[in-house]
Every structure is written in C-alpha cells, then in structure tokens.
DRENKOL-996821 format. One line per 8 residues: for each residue x, y negated, z negated of C-alpha. Coordinates in steps of 0.001 Angstrom, whole numbers. Example, Ala and Ser with C-alpha at 12.3 -4.5 7.8 and 13.67 -1.06 7.14 Angstrom:
<nodes>
12300,4500,-7800 ~ 13670,1060,-7140 .
</nodes>
This chain:
<nodes>
109753,-114602,-33552 ~ 110500,-118257,-32524 ~ 107049,-119367,-31018 ~ 107441,-122450,-28474 ~ 104171,-124708,-28293 ~ 102845,-124146,-24860 ~ 103565,-126388,-22973 ~ 101353,-127507,-19451 .
100533,-130008,-16630 ~ 97516,-132381,-16497 ~ 96077,-129813,-13965 ~ 95680,-127421,-16809 ~ 94699,-130089,-19527 ~ 91634,-130777,-17089 ~ 90915,-126660,-16330 ~ 91940,-124984,-19641 .
88692,-123918,-21428 ~ 90942,-121136,-22436 ~ 93047,-123510,-24566 ~ 91949,-126095,-27763 ~ 92684,-129156,-28194 ~ 96577,-130219,-28233 ~ 97204,-127370,-25789 ~ 97404,-124734,-28303 .
95990,-120864,-28354 ~ 93950,-119695,-30964 ~ 95803,-116940,-32772 ~ 92137,-116450,-34529 ~ 89643,-113542,-33557 ~ 86029,-113189,-33766 ~ 86138,-109287,-33459 ~ 83274,-107635,-35119 .
84571,-104590,-37000 ~ 83592,-101823,-34806 ~ 83010,-99438,-37465 ~ 80320,-101971,-38542 ~ 78534,-100803,-35387 ~ 78316,-97415,-36599 ~ 74512,-97797,-38468 ~ 73524,-99350,-34618 .
74281,-96718,-33286 ~ 73479,-93557,-34940 ~ 69830,-93179,-33631 ~ 71346,-93306,-30557 ~ 73967,-90492,-31115 ~ 71062,-88197,-32582 ~ 68987,-88590,-29809 ~ 72234,-87422,-27309 .
72131,-83779,-25933 ~ 75626,-82289,-26573 ~ 76083,-82713,-22614 ~ 75298,-86179,-22806 ~ 77743,-86636,-25681 ~ 79819,-84443,-23510 ~ 79735,-87267,-20532 ~ 80737,-89698,-22765 .
83972,-88458,-23471 ~ 84764,-87924,-19982 ~ 86187,-90925,-17243 ~ 85959,-89790,-13544 ~ 87628,-91738,-10662 ~ 86106,-94144,-8004 ~ 87460,-92375,-5070 ~ 87021,-88909,-6794 .
83116,-88951,-7259 ~ 81500,-85975,-5807 ~ 78495,-88016,-5915 ~ 77666,-91396,-6978 ~ 74983,-89860,-8760 ~ 76940,-88021,-10658 ~ 77216,-90959,-13248 ~ 73524,-90480,-13910 .
73454,-86658,-13526 ~ 76511,-86196,-16251 ~ 75620,-89279,-18039 ~ 79255,-90506,-17199 ~ 81376,-92357,-20071 ~ 83072,-94612,-18140 ~ 84670,-94556,-14243 ~ 87952,-96049,-13288 .
90048,-97537,-10185 ~ 93665,-95819,-10354 ~ 96227,-98193,-8318 ~ 95454,-98465,-4705 ~ 91754,-97048,-5491 ~ 89797,-99311,-3540 ~ 85952,-99576,-3609 ~ 84980,-97813,121 .
83748,-101417,1179 ~ 87097,-103293,1021 ~ 89508,-104864,-1359 ~ 87685,-108311,-1656 ~ 86276,-109819,-4618 ~ 82502,-109210,-3224 ~ 83254,-105278,-2364 ~ 85006,-104981,-6441 .
82037,-106878,-7468 ~ 79148,-104931,-5437 ~ 80588,-101450,-6323 ~ 80614,-101805,-10000 ~ 77107,-103655,-9969 ~ 76092,-100588,-8163 ~ 77610,-98126,-10600 ~ 76653,-99688,-13745 .
72428,-100086,-12035 ~ 73565,-96031,-11175 ~ 74629,-95500,-14994 ~ 71529,-97023,-16263 ~ 69475,-94188,-14405 ~ 70470,-91590,-16737 ~ 67886,-90286,-19597 ~ 69344,-93066,-21826 .
70780,-95466,-19796 ~ 73868,-95872,-21548 ~ 76107,-98091,-18986 ~ 79444,-96533,-17933 ~ 82429,-98446,-19165 ~ 85115,-99560,-15671 ~ 88308,-99887,-16355 ~ 91328,-101103,-14101 .
95291,-101589,-14468 ~ 95468,-105239,-14502 ~ 98487,-105384,-15733 ~ 100076,-108937,-14466 ~ 97042,-110048,-13735 ~ 94016,-108422,-11365 ~ 96322,-107741,-9165 ~ 94410,-105025,-7433 .
92046,-107111,-5825 ~ 92903,-109735,-2804 ~ 93490,-113161,-3846 ~ 94175,-112621,-7496 ~ 96734,-114301,-8903 ~ 99284,-112385,-10079 ~ 101577,-113035,-13274 ~ 105125,-111765,-14032 .
105393,-108847,-15040 ~ 105903,-108426,-19075 ~ 109883,-107856,-19092 ~ 110129,-111640,-17459 ~ 106877,-112740,-20271 ~ 109445,-111667,-22783 ~ 112190,-113592,-22155 ~ 109753,-116438,-22336 .
109876,-115469,-26094 ~ 105922,-117555,-25749 ~ 103278,-115538,-27628 ~ 101001,-118634,-26614 ~ 101463,-118511,-23394 ~ 101463,-114457,-22414 ~ 97777,-114974,-25084 ~ 96395,-117396,-21858 .
97312,-115487,-19463 ~ 95525,-112377,-21094 ~ 92638,-114845,-21312 ~ 92738,-115699,-17323 ~ 93337,-112126,-16492 ~ 89960,-111096,-18483 ~ 88041,-113991,-16713 ~ 89621,-112814,-13253 .
88671,-109113,-14283 ~ 84992,-109822,-15390 ~ 84804,-111784,-12247 ~ 84664,-108446,-10179 ~ 82313,-106970,-13123 ~ 84974,-104375,-14729 ~ 84779,-104245,-18435 ~ 88258,-102971,-19243 .
91818,-102935,-18897 ~ 94589,-100554,-18905 ~ 96898,-103510,-20688 ~ 98477,-104647,-22295 ~ 101808,-102239,-22261 ~ 103467,-102018,-25570 ~ 106098,-99757,-24328 ~ 109701,-100462,-25903 .
112165,-99530,-22984 ~ 115408,-98335,-24311 ~ 116815,-97210,-20929 ~ 116381,-99439,-17720 ~ 116661,-96291,-15448 ~ 112745,-95587,-16440 ~ 110756,-96527,-13225 ~ 108110,-98233,-16098 .
111009,-100737,-17426 ~ 109360,-104226,-16472 ~ 105811,-102927,-18209 ~ 107606,-103432,-21250 ~ 108226,-107038,-22599 ~ 111624,-106029,-24278 ~ 113720,-103580,-25660 ~ 113545,-105044,-29257 .
110009,-103481,-31237 ~ 109356,-107102,-32605 ~ 109067,-109118,-29190 ~ 106911,-105967,-28391 ~ 104609,-106839,-31405 ~ 104735,-110536,-31193 ~ 103970,-110536,-27527 ~ 101883,-107445,-27498 .
99476,-108582,-30247 ~ 99182,-112028,-28040 ~ 97981,-109631,-24827 ~ 95350,-108653,-26658 ~ 94077,-111634,-28752 ~ 93716,-113170,-25110 ~ 92164,-110363,-23326 ~ 89703,-109711,-26440 .
89167,-113917,-26880 ~ 85977,-114563,-28914 ~ 85711,-110927,-29473 ~ 84528,-108289,-27585 ~ 81188,-109127,-27793 ~ 82349,-112204,-25935 ~ 80469,-111584,-22151 ~ 83929,-112854,-20633 .
86339,-110927,-22651 ~ 87657,-107547,-21636 ~ 88060,-104272,-23219 ~ 92223,-104533,-24055 ~ 94060,-100854,-23825 ~ 97277,-100878,-25917 ~ 99303,-98105,-23838 ~ 101293,-95755,-23726 .
100762,-94405,-26876 ~ 103407,-93131,-28672 ~ 107564,-93641,-27236 ~ 107123,-93354,-23621 ~ 110057,-96100,-23261 ~ 111902,-93569,-25151 ~ 112364,-90830,-22937 ~ 115578,-89563,-21746 .
117211,-89138,-18618 ~ 116813,-86070,-16755 ~ 113865,-84748,-18900 ~ 111928,-84305,-15900 ~ 112545,-83290,-12694 ~ 111235,-85088,-9597 ~ 109374,-83318,-6473 ~ 112578,-83864,-4420 .
114395,-82019,-7320 ~ 116352,-84789,-8688 ~ 116502,-86008,-12512 ~ 113694,-88484,-13663 ~ 112696,-89850,-17076 ~ 109031,-90601,-16430 ~ 106797,-88733,-18623 ~ 109574,-87025,-20525 .
110551,-86301,-23721 ~ 111492,-88455,-26489 ~ 113949,-87327,-28583 ~ 113543,-89237,-31722 ~ 112970,-88513,-35592 ~ 109830,-89608,-37242 ~ 111761,-92386,-39351 ~ 112606,-93442,-35789 .
109870,-93324,-33394 ~ 108066,-95359,-36462 ~ 110978,-97942,-36126 ~ 111181,-98854,-31939 ~ 108060,-97516,-30842 ~ 105227,-98021,-33118 ~ 105484,-101241,-34054 ~ 104203,-102640,-31084 .
101016,-100928,-31735 ~ 100435,-101490,-35062 ~ 100085,-105446,-34268 ~ 97290,-104903,-31734 ~ 95706,-102308,-33808 ~ 95937,-105290,-35895 ~ 94791,-107590,-33304 ~ 91272,-106014,-32935 .
92369,-103961,-29888 ~ 89316,-101356,-29048 ~ 90974,-98836,-27090 ~ 94660,-97055,-26820 ~ 95913,-95040,-24081 ~ 97633,-91511,-24816 ~ 101377,-91372,-23378 ~ 101775,-88619,-20582 .
105816,-88259,-23036 ~ 106410,-85457,-24850 ~ 107466,-86480,-28546 ~ 110465,-83395,-29256 ~ 108833,-81345,-26713 ~ 105474,-81609,-27663 ~ 103288,-83264,-25679 ~ 101942,-86661,-26991 .
98441,-85914,-26188 ~ 97805,-82680,-28352 ~ 99747,-84058,-31419 ~ 97167,-84874,-34004 ~ 99650,-86464,-36635 ~ 100350,-88782,-34024 ~ 96763,-89291,-33039 ~ 94752,-88703,-35920 .
96797,-89040,-38717 ~ 99266,-91699,-38366 ~ 96627,-94239,-35516 ~ 93292,-93553,-36700 ~ 93611,-92965,-40134 ~ 96582,-94409,-41320 ~ 97165,-97516,-39301 ~ 92954,-97767,-39714 .
92107,-97688,-35788 ~ 88623,-97425,-35070 ~ 88219,-97830,-31664 ~ 88628,-95150,-29474 ~ 91792,-93278,-27506 ~ 92113,-92284,-23817 ~ 94515,-89991,-22260 ~ 96274,-90787,-18960 .
95483,-89791,-15736 ~ 94702,-85700,-15812 ~ 97639,-85596,-18859 ~ 95499,-83161,-20376 ~ 96015,-80729,-18695 ~ 99575,-81014,-19310 ~ 99903,-79910,-22604 ~ 99530,-76173,-21372 .
98671,-74605,-18538 ~ 95958,-72624,-19372 ~ 93159,-75876,-19618 ~ 91031,-74519,-21427 ~ 93493,-74376,-24785 ~ 94986,-77576,-23373 ~ 91743,-79580,-23549 ~ 91086,-77780,-27063 .
94247,-79238,-28585 ~ 94039,-82625,-27721 ~ 90111,-83005,-28303 ~ 91028,-81460,-31891 ~ 94429,-83989,-32046 ~ 91973,-86876,-31929 ~ 91297,-87818,-28066 ~ 88618,-89121,-27738 .
87962,-90215,-23377 ~ 89718,-87684,-20987 ~ 90498,-89206,-18056 ~ 89611,-86136,-15377 ~ 89366,-88516,-12046 ~ 87886,-85338,-9941 ~ 87658,-82623,-12657 ~ 84888,-84818,-15176 .
82410,-81159,-14327 ~ 85175,-79020,-15076 ~ 85750,-81428,-18620 ~ 82203,-81103,-19437 ~ 81786,-77066,-18783 ~ 84977,-76274,-20503 ~ 84175,-78675,-23744 ~ 80813,-76994,-23797 .
82621,-73866,-24022 ~ 85071,-74692,-26981 ~ 82608,-76236,-28759 ~ 79956,-73147,-28470 ~ 82481,-70672,-29754 ~ 83384,-73295,-32351 ~ 87320,-73984,-31001 ~ 85798,-77692,-31300 .
83459,-78813,-34023 ~ 80186,-80774,-33600 ~ 81759,-83314,-36275 ~ 84973,-83701,-33587 ~ 82633,-84307,-31122 ~ 80248,-86767,-33011 ~ 83458,-88573,-33872 ~ 84584,-89066,-30612 .
81455,-90370,-29090 ~ 80576,-92849,-32113 ~ 84163,-94961,-31465 ~ 83345,-94708,-27301 ~ 79809,-95965,-28340 ~ 81255,-98601,-30876 ~ 82718,-100258,-28294 ~ 80047,-100357,-25627 .
77604,-101312,-28797 ~ 80226,-104428,-30204 ~ 80486,-105343,-26219 ~ 76500,-105333,-25694 ~ 76190,-102866,-23389 ~ 74074,-100763,-25445 ~ 71727,-104321,-26324 ~ 67652,-103415,-24655 .
67238,-106461,-21594 ~ 70457,-107708,-21614 ~ 71678,-107812,-17799 ~ 74806,-105467,-17648 ~ 76012,-106784,-14400 ~ 78983,-109405,-13280 ~ 78695,-112434,-13966 ~ 78709,-114138,-10746 .
79541,-117632,-11664 ~ 83476,-116473,-12704 ~ 83725,-116534,-8677 ~ 84610,-119885,-8312 ~ 87440,-119805,-10741 ~ 89033,-116482,-9263 ~ 92235,-116884,-7688 ~ 91724,-120693,-8172 .
94145,-123719,-8881 ~ 94103,-123950,-12390 ~ 94720,-119943,-13398 ~ 98058,-120309,-10341 ~ 98916,-123472,-12543 ~ 99437,-120902,-15736 ~ 101196,-118177,-13279 ~ 103869,-121171,-12161 .
104062,-122266,-15340 ~ 104715,-118303,-16761 ~ 107463,-118153,-13764 ~ 109111,-121008,-14831 ~ 109538,-119857,-18845 ~ 110423,-116681,-17700 ~ 113518,-117314,-15415 ~ 117417,-116549,-16812 .
120112,-118874,-15679 ~ 123259,-115892,-16001 ~ 125898,-118025,-14520 ~ 126552,-121390,-13570 ~ 129577,-122487,-12566 ~ 130495,-126245,-11670 ~ 127017,-127071,-12114 ~ 125883,-125783,-9041 .
122073,-126081,-10126 ~ 120303,-127706,-10655 ~ 119419,-128045,-6653 ~ 119762,-131194,-5345 ~ 117282,-133145,-3093 ~ 120119,-135271,-1745 ~ 121872,-132270,-108 ~ 121583,-132350,3726 .
121122,-129494,4399 ~ 119941,-125554,1956 ~ 119948,-122176,3883 ~ 118411,-119112,2037 ~ 119203,-115613,2828 ~ 118243,-111778,1657 ~ 115078,-109750,2266 ~ 113473,-111608,-1299 .
113188,-115073,43 ~ 109972,-114835,2373 ~ 108445,-111692,625 ~ 105345,-112024,-1550 ~ 105320,-108344,-2222 ~ 108876,-107830,-3468 ~ 108386,-110765,-5776 ~ 105463,-109129,-6907 .
106623,-105592,-7382 ~ 104824,-102024,-8107 ~ 100882,-102446,-9312 ~ 99860,-104762,-6751 ~ 97039,-103778,-4815 ~ 98859,-100693,-4365 ~ 99914,-98663,-7114 ~ 103383,-98629,-5987 .
103209,-101871,-4459 ~ 104458,-102951,-1168 ~ 106716,-105100,1031 ~ 105277,-107754,2793 ~ 101518,-109899,2435 ~ 100273,-106966,81 ~ 97747,-110020,-1287 ~ 96282,-113430,-205 .
97193,-116649,-1887 ~ 100092,-117727,-3692 ~ 103522,-118735,-2054 ~ 106739,-117159,-1641 ~ 109833,-118638,-2737 ~ 111352,-119838,721 ~ 107329,-121687,859 ~ 107827,-122829,-2749 .
111836,-124427,-2166 ~ 110530,-126161,1017 ~ 107221,-127514,-769 ~ 109457,-128560,-3913 ~ 111875,-130648,-1149 ~ 109922,-131423,1794 ~ 112607,-133950,2673 ~ 115105,-131685,2250 .
116231,-129407,5412 ~ 115956,-125729,4303 ~ 116342,-123288,7128 ~ 116071,-119612,6595 ~ 117731,-116485,8305 ~ 117364,-113183,6324 ~ 120998,-112117,6841 ~ 122338,-115423,6460 .
123252,-116141,9969 ~ 123396,-119857,10179 ~ 124778,-120419,6973 ~ 127888,-122649,7980 ~ 127518,-126471,7379 ~ 124796,-125779,4629 ~ 125827,-127594,1514 ~ 125127,-124541,-441 .
123233,-121187,223 ~ 120679,-119431,-1941 ~ 120543,-115098,-1251 ~ 117320,-113903,-2489 ~ 117985,-109873,-2946 ~ 116878,-106996,-5571 ~ 114808,-104030,-5738 ~ 111747,-103304,-3171 .
108656,-102345,-5062 ~ 107707,-99323,-7013 ~ 105978,-97862,-10088 ~ 105823,-95151,-12345 ~ 108052,-91880,-11443 ~ 109469,-92989,-7649 ~ 111356,-96060,-9933 ~ 113284,-93618,-11672 .
116777,-94542,-10461 ~ 120034,-93127,-11814 ~ 121773,-96520,-10621 ~ 121084,-99873,-10908 ~ 123592,-101466,-8324 ~ 122850,-104179,-6036 ~ 122234,-102189,-2621 ~ 124827,-102020,-250 .
123046,-104567,2063 ~ 122923,-107167,-455 ~ 126491,-107019,-1515 ~ 127312,-106985,2437 ~ 125177,-110293,1952 ~ 126529,-111989,-513 ~ 130242,-111393,628 ~ 129048,-112753,4306 .
128116,-115833,2217 ~ 131071,-115701,310 ~ 133591,-115859,3557 ~ 131692,-118423,4710 ~ 132835,-121204,2062 ~ 129421,-122494,1338 ~ 128572,-121961,-2538 ~ 126414,-119371,-2888 .
123379,-119203,-5200 ~ 122107,-115570,-6491 ~ 118435,-115199,-7409 ~ 117998,-111614,-8220 ~ 114264,-110240,-7992 ~ 114377,-106941,-10031 ~ 111626,-104952,-12650 ~ 115196,-104478,-14878 .
118644,-105098,-15355 ~ 120658,-105126,-12030 ~ 124476,-103976,-12291 ~ 126057,-106737,-10208 ~ 129307,-105454,-9297 ~ 131468,-107857,-6846 ~ 128238,-110015,-6700 ~ 129322,-111527,-10351 .
132040,-113316,-8740 ~ 130785,-113698,-4822 ~ 127910,-116007,-6556 ~ 128510,-119216,-8277 ~ 125244,-119385,-9702 ~ 123365,-116640,-10539 ~ 119771,-116572,-11650 ~ 117405,-113502,-13076 .
113954,-114075,-11313 ~ 112634,-110618,-12441 ~ 109065,-110094,-10844 ~ 107635,-113452,-11004 ~ 104170,-112466,-8826 ~ 102426,-115027,-6756 ~ 103320,-118647,-7898 ~ 106819,-118806,-5555 .
106477,-122495,-6606 ~ 107713,-121986,-10103 ~ 111113,-120204,-9196 ~ 111300,-123896,-7207 ~ 110849,-125695,-9699 ~ 113523,-124405,-11859 ~ 116007,-124337,-9272 ~ 115697,-127717,-8468 .
115601,-129159,-12039 ~ 111832,-130095,-12368 ~ 112129,-127699,-15655 ~ 115293,-126576,-17129 ~ 115910,-122875,-17514 ~ 114655,-122061,-20828 ~ 113984,-117819,-20461 ~ 116468,-115927,-22838 .
117295,-111662,-21824 ~ 114614,-110107,-23844 ~ 116655,-106776,-22596 ~ 120742,-106246,-22587 ~ 122010,-106665,-19226 ~ 125040,-103800,-18684 ~ 128353,-104033,-17326 ~ 128267,-100880,-15184 .
125655,-97662,-14832 ~ 128249,-95589,-17359 ~ 127137,-98228,-19951 ~ 123719,-96838,-19755 ~ 121595,-97247,-21901 ~ 122649,-99904,-23637 ~ 120391,-102047,-26619 ~ 120957,-104334,-28832 .
122200,-102921,-32640 ~ 124072,-100520,-30560 ~ 126878,-99262,-32773 ~ 128808,-100363,-29686 ~ 127425,-102950,-28201 ~ 129071,-105014,-25319 ~ 126625,-105822,-22362 ~ 127855,-108227,-19937 .
124915,-110666,-20692 ~ 123370,-109559,-24482 ~ 119699,-109482,-25811 ~ 119210,-113322,-26113 ~ 121615,-114754,-23450 ~ 119985,-117727,-21247 ~ 121550,-120838,-20086 ~ 120211,-124031,-19770 .
121300,-127185,-17758 ~ 123912,-129391,-19462 ~ 122311,-133061,-19443 .
</nodes>
C-alpha cells in the first residue's frame, strides 16, 4: 500500500511527543515476547487454586457486578464497561479514573493480589468519556491511506484511555466489510483486506507504542475473529422480525476466509497485539467461538499468537442452548477469557464442574490462565511494589488542543470529493453569503455516530468539546455571512448552499439496514434547495456509502465526510480549500441497492464510484 508522509501543523510539532524527529511515526515496537514471561509467572500459577484460575478467565461488567467485593472474592481477571456503561458517579474523566482505581484496589485484596484488567470500547478515540477527543470512524480513516496517521491516532487514544486508568481497549476492528447493509460497516477500514491489514497493524503499533511494558500504552484487541464482515444478509432475525446480518453466518470456504478475512489478524499478530476478540458470527453454520481449527490451529499454532482470546458479550452462550455444553466447546476450542457481564459466578461454577468431570483438562485451564498472566506480567501489573493506579498527570492532555489538532488532520484527510461541477468547491471567503441547511450541520452527535458516549450514539450534544460543522465553517470564515436553517428556509439570495445530510447514529444490530438511500426528508430538502437556483454542495455524513438517487444531479458538488467525530473544523478546512481533498474511497459506492454487495474485484464491477476514487481541486 502507498504510504504518505504524515503531515502536521505547527501546533502538532510543539506537542507531538508521540512523533519522532521529522514527524514520522516509528514502525518499530519494543514489545517483549509474551511467551518469555512464562518462566516468571510459572511460580504464581503453581500457587493458584482452581477457582482462582477460573476467576482469571472471566470478565464481569461494571454495572452488573453484584458487589464490587466480588472482584476480590472470585479473583476476577477483568472488568469491562460496555457501550454506555458509565460509572455510577457520572461520565466525567474524574469519575472514570476514580472508579477504575477503586476496582483495581479491590482486586489487590484477593489472596494473590492479581490486578484486574479493565476493558472498554475506545474504537474512535476514548469516546466513552465526556470531553474526550473523538476521531473519525475507521471507514473514514481507510480513505486517508495514511498508516502513519492511524498509528499516531492509536497512540493518542492510548494516552486518553490511560488517563482514565483503563488498561485495555477493544480495538482495532480489523473486519473486512463486504456488504454495506451491515450496521458495523463503519468500524472496518476498508473492503480491501490489504488496506485493512496495513491500517490495523498501524493502530496496534500506536496503541501499544513502546511495548506493553510502557505505562502509557494500552492493550490492543484485534476484533472480531474471524469473518464478521462477511455475514450474509438475512442470516439473522432482529427482535422486530426483520432481516439482518449482524452476528450472522459467513458462508465462505477456508481459502476465501484466509484470503479476505484473515490478513488483518496476521498483520495484528505480527505487530504484537496482546489480545484478540472472537466474533459472534458463524462460519458455515458453526459459531466461531467454538471452532478449534480457527482459534487454536490457525491463530495460536499457525500464526503464533501468544496473547489471549476473549469472547464477545455473552457470545459463548450462543454456541448451544445448553450453556454447559457451549462453555465446554468454547474453552476446549481455545477461548481464554469469557465476557460474561452478569454471569461470572455461573461461568466459574460451570467450568469447575467441567474440569472436575474431565470434560475440560487442567492443561487447557493452565494454558488460558498463562496467556492472561503473560499480558498482565509484561504490562507490569504483577510487579511487586509497583503503583498500579492511574497516572493522573495525563488528565492535563485529555481532550486537549494537541489531540484535537491531530483529529482535525484526520478529518481533512478522510474526506472524499465525489463530484465538483464547475469547480464550485472550494468555497470562496469572498462570497457575500453562504447558507447552511440539513440536520447534520449543527449536530455533533450525528457527526460522531455510534459508540460515542452511548452504545448506539445519539443526536445532539452527546459529548462536550469539539466543534460542529456549522461552527467550523463560521470559525474558518469569520468575515463571510453564514446563515443556517435546518429546513433550508432563507436560502434565496445566497451565493451557495451547503446541505449536511445522511445517517443518524446507530451501532451494531440496530444499524443493519436493507435500504441505504438518502432519507425522503434529505431528498426533499435537496430538491427545494435546487429549485431556489442557488448552487448546492452536499455533505454526506454516514457510516457507509449512501444511495444518492436524485441527489446526484441536484447537488453541484458532493463530499463524503463519513463520521468525522468531534472536530468539524477539519471539514471546513477542506471546503474552504485550506487543505485540498486527498481522500480516496476505501469502499465501493453503489449506484442502487440492487448492486449490494459490491466489492472491488467482483466479476461484474460497475459501481457509481469505484474503490480508490476521489477528486482533488484543480490548480
């Protein structure tokens, strides 16, 4: 893949501790071999009772703990906060840090004092916490083709995650989305396995920069292993009875699975990733969480993965209606840690029975616990006398100017110019008036999308800090009159109209959608703006390509802005020409829904805009 030098502003130069001289990011890691920790942890393993070992193999959720003392009582290995699972004390950085520190202190009260690993979905920055810097979702980052930038984003994400005391992020997602109807399409970098592998490895290097022994690194988690981006439409049914594809069935032979869906994991393992999350999806009708060939033969033996595997949220119970059988199949297949948010006691009791019956061997238990302790050891969590609590000095940079400037750079580079008739873009600051319309123009929740404070995201002021697109436009052109109306009223007499349309926030499951057409309201707004005679620039906020329909002719210029996050200034930078558009499509853009799924390399390939497409501004 082509790599561009990562460029940054003067502000970045003065605040770029994550960059080497000259502005490039190191492709090197100083990650210690995880298996080399085995001699160190062997004496600890020998001291552990069966129940202490089983406790290390389970992950509970903060809001589902029966009592925080259960952490020490059961020697729990990990605690997570799922999307929207905030501390009881609130969603501030202070509340998160105090909560994580308290739970770590609680884990130290267990007989052996092994600290918990705390995990969270920081999938586009530490978007769980109010005031965090929220970066573009991965589909936009794929359009940058800039691995160095992705690595830098991974590192500053790590700094904000560690500021809250958390050790572990369930990222990067190295799925290869092959059907845009999937509600997690935006979590993947691209439909191209090679680009996914390149950028996924870069994200791992950034998150684990300096090696996991670096106290300012976080444990990365490549997900979701394997084939989650290839599920078939209609292979799942949603609660309302409609068809979907999330957590569905991936119908592909092993050669195809290896060609399309495995490269991201090969690259992540080569980059030193310490954990991998196993997927909900089935492979040819069998749940991946119970397939030994995938988990042990390919990942652990063939690829040499030395870290640990964690299941997705209650995923083990999907293998079989009999939980005991499901657990036996998953652990024997190679699962090391089970995400059992409220059922951690059931997990320990059931797995104890399986071991005592001989259905799961002690060798498999010891292997799983060894893998978990390897990671804790290399991260320094087992070091006697080492302070395990948060480094609160990192609070000073949390959501700060340097991190936001990096996010702004990412937004600039992710935008893709799809159409530009009569060179209407860039906008001119000499314009007498620019009119802005559309539901996305002044809504930071819409531009951030899912996995932002709330699991599904939400419209409106979902987080603090950052700028909306409208605010960015006004900041970038203070001497230009910029008017705004959601419904477009007042457009008459303007030099140009910018319409910000697209998808409202969603995440997994809920986001599965059979029709990706722009909404009727968006199309009606565009039609009214076109009828006014004012030239229209359409800015599309979305987690995947949208069927443009009549909008293709109604708008003089069209920009795919994806889900850019909190820094709307990056959008303004490109619209006003301070930075030329350089983004290239990381996915194919279909003409109609009849073309879905459409991917580069298809025998019949005729999308509206092909993979790699992206216009620039003429000099």
